DOTORNU-854628 format. One record per residue (C-alpha): residue in three letters; x, y negated, z. Coordinates in steps of 0.05 Angstrom, whole numbers. Layout:
N
<site residuo="ALA" X="X" Y="Y" Z="Z"/>
...
***
This chain:
260
<site residuo="MET" X="-998" Y="3122" Z="-573"/>
<site residuo="LYS" X="-1004" Y="3091" Z="-643"/>
<site residuo="ARG" X="-1030" Y="3022" Z="-643"/>
<site residuo="ASP" X="-1048" Y="2975" Z="-707"/>
<site residuo="ILE" X="-986" Y="2928" Z="-694"/>
<site residuo="LYS" X="-963" Y="2888" Z="-754"/>
<site residuo="ALA" X="-914" Y="2841" Z="-718"/>
<site residuo="VAL" X="-866" Y="2849" Z="-662"/>
<site residuo="PHE" X="-833" Y="2795" Z="-624"/>
<site residuo="PHE" X="-767" Y="2803" Z="-585"/>
<site residuo="ASP" X="-732" Y="2762" Z="-533"/>
<site residuo="ILE" X="-656" Y="2755" Z="-536"/>
<site residuo="ASP" X="-625" Y="2756" Z="-470"/>
<site residuo="GLY" X="-635" Y="2820" Z="-428"/>
<site residuo="THR" X="-685" Y="2844" Z="-480"/>
<site residuo="LEU" X="-647" Y="2851" Z="-547"/>
<site residuo="VAL" X="-575" Y="2829" Z="-526"/>
<site residuo="SER" X="-546" Y="2861" Z="-463"/>
<site residuo="PHE" X="-516" Y="2817" Z="-410"/>
<site residuo="ARG" X="-463" Y="2876" Z="-400"/>
<site residuo="THR" X="-440" Y="2881" Z="-473"/>
<site residuo="HIS" X="-466" Y="2815" Z="-503"/>
<site residuo="GLU" X="-489" Y="2856" Z="-564"/>
<site residuo="VAL" X="-552" Y="2886" Z="-592"/>
<site residuo="PRO" X="-548" Y="2963" Z="-582"/>
<site residuo="ASP" X="-545" Y="3004" Z="-637"/>
<site residuo="SER" X="-609" Y="3036" Z="-624"/>
<site residuo="ALA" X="-650" Y="2974" Z="-620"/>
<site residuo="ARG" X="-614" Y="2952" Z="-689"/>
<site residuo="ARG" X="-633" Y="3013" Z="-719"/>
<site residuo="ALA" X="-706" Y="3010" Z="-694"/>
<site residuo="ILE" X="-717" Y="2941" Z="-720"/>
<site residuo="GLU" X="-690" Y="2962" Z="-789"/>
<site residuo="ARG" X="-744" Y="3017" Z="-790"/>
<site residuo="LEU" X="-796" Y="2968" Z="-766"/>
<site residuo="ARG" X="-785" Y="2925" Z="-829"/>
<site residuo="GLU" X="-778" Y="2980" Z="-872"/>
<site residuo="ARG" X="-851" Y="3001" Z="-850"/>
<site residuo="GLY" X="-877" Y="2931" Z="-867"/>
<site residuo="ILE" X="-880" Y="2907" Z="-796"/>
<site residuo="LYS" X="-854" Y="2837" Z="-789"/>
<site residuo="VAL" X="-798" Y="2826" Z="-735"/>
<site residuo="PHE" X="-795" Y="2758" Z="-701"/>
<site residuo="ILE" X="-745" Y="2731" Z="-643"/>
<site residuo="ALA" X="-781" Y="2693" Z="-586"/>
<site residuo="THR" X="-728" Y="2662" Z="-547"/>
<site residuo="GLY" X="-708" Y="2597" Z="-501"/>
<site residuo="ARG" X="-650" Y="2590" Z="-546"/>
<site residuo="LEU" X="-637" Y="2543" Z="-603"/>
<site residuo="LEU" X="-638" Y="2573" Z="-674"/>
<site residuo="CYS" X="-563" Y="2556" Z="-676"/>
<site residuo="HIS" X="-552" Y="2601" Z="-618"/>
<site residuo="THR" X="-591" Y="2657" Z="-644"/>
<site residuo="ASP" X="-525" Y="2687" Z="-670"/>
<site residuo="ALA" X="-521" Y="2732" Z="-610"/>
<site residuo="VAL" X="-565" Y="2782" Z="-650"/>
<site residuo="GLY" X="-507" Y="2783" Z="-704"/>
<site residuo="ASP" X="-529" Y="2797" Z="-773"/>
<site residuo="LEU" X="-598" Y="2830" Z="-753"/>
<site residuo="GLU" X="-654" Y="2809" Z="-808"/>
<site residuo="VAL" X="-716" Y="2783" Z="-783"/>
<site residuo="ASP" X="-775" Y="2747" Z="-810"/>
<site residuo="GLY" X="-778" Y="2685" Z="-768"/>
<site residuo="TYR" X="-762" Y="2649" Z="-698"/>
<site residuo="VAL" X="-798" Y="2625" Z="-640"/>
<site residuo="THR" X="-743" Y="2580" Z="-611"/>
<site residuo="VAL" X="-736" Y="2536" Z="-545"/>
<site residuo="ASN" X="-795" Y="2572" Z="-514"/>
<site residuo="GLY" X="-843" Y="2555" Z="-565"/>
<site residuo="GLY" X="-819" Y="2482" Z="-579"/>
<site residuo="CYS" X="-796" Y="2496" Z="-653"/>
<site residuo="CYS" X="-816" Y="2554" Z="-699"/>
<site residuo="LEU" X="-785" Y="2569" Z="-762"/>
<site residuo="THR" X="-788" Y="2618" Z="-820"/>
<site residuo="SER" X="-723" Y="2663" Z="-834"/>
<site residuo="SER" X="-703" Y="2615" Z="-886"/>
<site residuo="GLY" X="-704" Y="2558" Z="-835"/>
<site residuo="GLU" X="-775" Y="2524" Z="-856"/>
<site residuo="ILE" X="-805" Y="2492" Z="-795"/>
<site residuo="ILE" X="-871" Y="2519" Z="-781"/>
<site residuo="TYR" X="-882" Y="2479" Z="-714"/>
<site residuo="GLU" X="-843" Y="2432" Z="-672"/>
<site residuo="GLU" X="-858" Y="2390" Z="-609"/>
<site residuo="ALA" X="-806" Y="2341" Z="-581"/>
<site residuo="PHE" X="-804" Y="2305" Z="-515"/>
<site residuo="PRO" X="-830" Y="2234" Z="-511"/>
<site residuo="GLN" X="-778" Y="2182" Z="-488"/>
<site residuo="SER" X="-820" Y="2166" Z="-431"/>
<site residuo="VAL" X="-814" Y="2236" Z="-405"/>
<site residuo="LEU" X="-738" Y="2241" Z="-416"/>
<site residuo="ASP" X="-734" Y="2179" Z="-377"/>
<site residuo="LYS" X="-770" Y="2210" Z="-318"/>
<site residuo="VAL" X="-727" Y="2273" Z="-324"/>
<site residuo="PHE" X="-665" Y="2225" Z="-319"/>
<site residuo="ALA" X="-692" Y="2188" Z="-260"/>
<site residuo="LEU" X="-704" Y="2253" Z="-220"/>
<site residuo="GLU" X="-633" Y="2276" Z="-232"/>
<site residuo="GLU" X="-608" Y="2212" Z="-202"/>
<site residuo="ARG" X="-652" Y="2223" Z="-147"/>
<site residuo="TYR" X="-645" Y="2293" Z="-129"/>
<site residuo="GLY" X="-571" Y="2299" Z="-152"/>
<site residuo="PHE" X="-579" Y="2352" Z="-209"/>
<site residuo="GLN" X="-569" Y="2353" Z="-284"/>
<site residuo="SER" X="-605" Y="2382" Z="-340"/>
<site residuo="ALA" X="-580" Y="2413" Z="-408"/>
<site residuo="LEU" X="-613" Y="2374" Z="-466"/>
<site residuo="MET" X="-630" Y="2416" Z="-525"/>
<site residuo="THR" X="-638" Y="2389" Z="-596"/>
<site residuo="GLN" X="-636" Y="2427" Z="-665"/>
<site residuo="LYS" X="-566" Y="2418" Z="-670"/>
<site residuo="ASN" X="-535" Y="2439" Z="-598"/>
<site residuo="MET" X="-542" Y="2438" Z="-523"/>
<site residuo="TYR" X="-514" Y="2382" Z="-487"/>
<site residuo="VAL" X="-493" Y="2368" Z="-411"/>
<site residuo="ASP" X="-458" Y="2303" Z="-381"/>
<site residuo="HIS" X="-407" Y="2348" Z="-350"/>
<site residuo="TYR" X="-393" Y="2422" Z="-327"/>
<site residuo="ASN" X="-406" Y="2445" Z="-254"/>
<site residuo="PRO" X="-406" Y="2516" Z="-227"/>
<site residuo="SER" X="-479" Y="2525" Z="-249"/>
<site residuo="VAL" X="-469" Y="2508" Z="-318"/>
<site residuo="GLN" X="-407" Y="2543" Z="-323"/>
<site residuo="THR" X="-437" Y="2609" Z="-295"/>
<site residuo="ILE" X="-496" Y="2605" Z="-341"/>
<site residuo="ALA" X="-453" Y="2588" Z="-402"/>
<site residuo="ASP" X="-405" Y="2650" Z="-384"/>
<site residuo="MET" X="-466" Y="2694" Z="-378"/>
<site residuo="ILE" X="-501" Y="2680" Z="-444"/>
<site residuo="LYS" X="-440" Y="2661" Z="-483"/>
<site residuo="ILE" X="-465" Y="2589" Z="-501"/>
<site residuo="TYR" X="-423" Y="2534" Z="-480"/>
<site residuo="PRO" X="-461" Y="2464" Z="-482"/>
<site residuo="GLU" X="-428" Y="2405" Z="-513"/>
<site residuo="VAL" X="-402" Y="2351" Z="-462"/>
<site residuo="ALA" X="-437" Y="2283" Z="-489"/>
<site residuo="ASP" X="-476" Y="2224" Z="-465"/>
<site residuo="ARG" X="-544" Y="2254" Z="-463"/>
<site residuo="ARG" X="-580" Y="2189" Z="-465"/>
<site residuo="GLU" X="-548" Y="2169" Z="-524"/>
<site residuo="VAL" X="-562" Y="2238" Z="-558"/>
<site residuo="ALA" X="-632" Y="2229" Z="-540"/>
<site residuo="LYS" X="-638" Y="2163" Z="-578"/>
<site residuo="VAL" X="-615" Y="2201" Z="-647"/>
<site residuo="GLN" X="-640" Y="2270" Z="-641"/>
<site residuo="PRO" X="-709" Y="2298" Z="-619"/>
<site residuo="VAL" X="-703" Y="2331" Z="-559"/>
<site residuo="LEU" X="-742" Y="2400" Z="-558"/>
<site residuo="GLN" X="-725" Y="2427" Z="-488"/>
<site residuo="MET" X="-694" Y="2406" Z="-423"/>
<site residuo="CYS" X="-662" Y="2457" Z="-373"/>
<site residuo="PRO" X="-650" Y="2430" Z="-304"/>
<site residuo="TYR" X="-602" Y="2463" Z="-262"/>
<site residuo="VAL" X="-648" Y="2467" Z="-203"/>
<site residuo="ARG" X="-660" Y="2525" Z="-158"/>
<site residuo="PRO" X="-729" Y="2557" Z="-148"/>
<site residuo="GLU" X="-738" Y="2523" Z="-80"/>
<site residuo="LEU" X="-735" Y="2454" Z="-107"/>
<site residuo="GLU" X="-774" Y="2473" Z="-171"/>
<site residuo="SER" X="-847" Y="2455" Z="-146"/>
<site residuo="GLU" X="-827" Y="2389" Z="-117"/>
<site residuo="ILE" X="-797" Y="2368" Z="-186"/>
<site residuo="MET" X="-848" Y="2395" Z="-226"/>
<site residuo="GLU" X="-903" Y="2354" Z="-185"/>
<site residuo="GLN" X="-870" Y="2291" Z="-212"/>
<site residuo="LEU" X="-870" Y="2319" Z="-285"/>
<site residuo="PRO" X="-943" Y="2331" Z="-297"/>
<site residuo="GLU" X="-932" Y="2328" Z="-372"/>
<site residuo="CYS" X="-884" Y="2387" Z="-370"/>
<site residuo="VAL" X="-893" Y="2461" Z="-356"/>
<site residuo="PRO" X="-835" Y="2506" Z="-326"/>
<site residuo="SER" X="-808" Y="2573" Z="-340"/>
<site residuo="ARG" X="-747" Y="2611" Z="-311"/>
<site residuo="TRP" X="-712" Y="2676" Z="-322"/>
<site residuo="ILE" X="-653" Y="2662" Z="-271"/>
<site residuo="ASP" X="-647" Y="2626" Z="-208"/>
<site residuo="LEU" X="-593" Y="2575" Z="-229"/>
<site residuo="PHE" X="-639" Y="2534" Z="-276"/>
<site residuo="MET" X="-708" Y="2532" Z="-307"/>
<site residuo="ASP" X="-733" Y="2511" Z="-376"/>
<site residuo="ILE" X="-780" Y="2455" Z="-381"/>
<site residuo="ASN" X="-824" Y="2439" Z="-444"/>
<site residuo="ILE" X="-880" Y="2393" Z="-460"/>
<site residuo="LYS" X="-946" Y="2419" Z="-428"/>
<site residuo="GLY" X="-983" Y="2462" Z="-478"/>
<site residuo="ILE" X="-916" Y="2495" Z="-504"/>
<site residuo="ASP" X="-894" Y="2566" Z="-488"/>
<site residuo="LYS" X="-873" Y="2628" Z="-527"/>
<site residuo="SER" X="-946" Y="2651" Z="-534"/>
<site residuo="VAL" X="-964" Y="2585" Z="-567"/>
<site residuo="GLY" X="-904" Y="2589" Z="-610"/>
<site residuo="ALA" X="-920" Y="2663" Z="-631"/>
<site residuo="ARG" X="-992" Y="2643" Z="-643"/>
<site residuo="LYS" X="-969" Y="2586" Z="-696"/>
<site residuo="VAL" X="-922" Y="2640" Z="-727"/>
<site residuo="MET" X="-980" Y="2694" Z="-734"/>
<site residuo="GLU" X="-1029" Y="2643" Z="-765"/>
<site residuo="TYR" X="-978" Y="2622" Z="-813"/>
<site residuo="TYR" X="-972" Y="2694" Z="-838"/>
<site residuo="GLY" X="-1046" Y="2705" Z="-834"/>
<site residuo="LEU" X="-1044" Y="2750" Z="-773"/>
<site residuo="THR" X="-1070" Y="2749" Z="-702"/>
<site residuo="MET" X="-1043" Y="2759" Z="-636"/>
<site residuo="GLN" X="-1086" Y="2823" Z="-628"/>
<site residuo="GLU" X="-1036" Y="2848" Z="-684"/>
<site residuo="ALA" X="-974" Y="2835" Z="-644"/>
<site residuo="MET" X="-930" Y="2867" Z="-597"/>
<site residuo="ALA" X="-879" Y="2833" Z="-552"/>
<site residuo="PHE" X="-813" Y="2851" Z="-516"/>
<site residuo="GLY" X="-788" Y="2813" Z="-453"/>
<site residuo="ASP" X="-749" Y="2813" Z="-390"/>
<site residuo="GLY" X="-758" Y="2744" Z="-355"/>
<site residuo="GLY" X="-810" Y="2693" Z="-330"/>
<site residuo="ASN" X="-810" Y="2654" Z="-394"/>
<site residuo="ASP" X="-838" Y="2714" Z="-430"/>
<site residuo="LEU" X="-901" Y="2718" Z="-386"/>
<site residuo="PRO" X="-947" Y="2681" Z="-431"/>
<site residuo="LEU" X="-927" Y="2717" Z="-493"/>
<site residuo="ILE" X="-930" Y="2785" Z="-459"/>
<site residuo="ARG" X="-1001" Y="2770" Z="-433"/>
<site residuo="ASP" X="-1027" Y="2748" Z="-500"/>
<site residuo="VAL" X="-1009" Y="2798" Z="-549"/>
<site residuo="ALA" X="-1038" Y="2865" Z="-560"/>
<site residuo="VAL" X="-982" Y="2903" Z="-526"/>
<site residuo="GLY" X="-934" Y="2869" Z="-482"/>
<site residuo="VAL" X="-872" Y="2909" Z="-463"/>
<site residuo="ALA" X="-829" Y="2895" Z="-402"/>
<site residuo="MET" X="-755" Y="2915" Z="-404"/>
<site residuo="GLY" X="-735" Y="2964" Z="-346"/>
<site residuo="ASN" X="-688" Y="2903" Z="-324"/>
<site residuo="ALA" X="-745" Y="2856" Z="-326"/>
<site residuo="CYS" X="-767" Y="2813" Z="-265"/>
<site residuo="GLU" X="-821" Y="2844" Z="-225"/>
<site residuo="GLU" X="-873" Y="2788" Z="-244"/>
<site residuo="LEU" X="-869" Y="2809" Z="-315"/>
<site residuo="LYS" X="-872" Y="2884" Z="-304"/>
<site residuo="ALA" X="-934" Y="2871" Z="-268"/>
<site residuo="GLU" X="-968" Y="2838" Z="-325"/>
<site residuo="ALA" X="-940" Y="2882" Z="-380"/>
<site residuo="ASP" X="-979" Y="2936" Z="-417"/>
<site residuo="TYR" X="-917" Y="2986" Z="-417"/>
<site residuo="ILE" X="-853" Y="2987" Z="-379"/>
<site residuo="THR" X="-792" Y="3013" Z="-418"/>
<site residuo="SER" X="-724" Y="3028" Z="-396"/>
<site residuo="SER" X="-668" Y="2975" Z="-396"/>
<site residuo="VAL" X="-632" Y="2941" Z="-452"/>
<site residuo="ASP" X="-573" Y="2986" Z="-441"/>
<site residuo="GLU" X="-616" Y="3048" Z="-439"/>
<site residuo="ASP" X="-645" Y="3044" Z="-506"/>
<site residuo="GLY" X="-707" Y="3008" Z="-479"/>
<site residuo="VAL" X="-726" Y="2975" Z="-544"/>
<site residuo="SER" X="-720" Y="3040" Z="-587"/>
<site residuo="ARG" X="-760" Y="3083" Z="-535"/>
<site residuo="ALA" X="-817" Y="3037" Z="-528"/>
<site residuo="LEU" X="-825" Y="3030" Z="-606"/>
<site residuo="GLU" X="-821" Y="3110" Z="-613"/>
<site residuo="TYR" X="-875" Y="3116" Z="-551"/>
<site residuo="PHE" X="-917" Y="3072" Z="-595"/>
<site residuo="GLU" X="-905" Y="3109" Z="-659"/>
<site residuo="LEU" X="-881" Y="3046" Z="-693"/>
<site residuo="ILE" X="-813" Y="3075" Z="-717"/>
***
């Protein structure tokens, strides 16, 4: 089923990188190399910071949508688009933490920060092999623009918290925490900025994902692909469901659409 696709966006965790091996499968690596050989641009679209995209190893790509669209960059590190949290919103999040007894990871261009480690922080860190730096987050926020916050809040408390943060939008790929960005920011918005930068449209794009934070992007591209290990909500919105990351899902979908 051939489509006129000129760019493909890939999530990292659970899409390109296996939670089991913490590596990009060889089949996906070869498939991406073939895409670029055919002149199709390849972009990472992740909730991670640029400094944490080393999970894909030496895989060559054309650019990045990071922190769920909060910062978009070329492969050389040139910033295409960036949207930071106003101090007033950070203060509201810190106040909610004190009221409800949770903490949030704070993400800047330089790193991911927490005040302390607890079981939720440790579990996520071990899962994705990103270990936040312990620091005074309020002091960090005074000197570094904050691009995303990740409250360690379970789904049953999410709606109550977000009702008090109308300036923000949540997304989630696991029960232990959620990502929050400034309203109007998501992976689709970031991808659109990247496509415009290269003179392309979203109708010339394909995207792969597995989590709730991939939903806007999967909906807005010409072809949205859900991994076999994706959440049910994403599968319901996808144009195509491939096999899991550990079962060559990336290469199988690209072969199905005759892109490699």
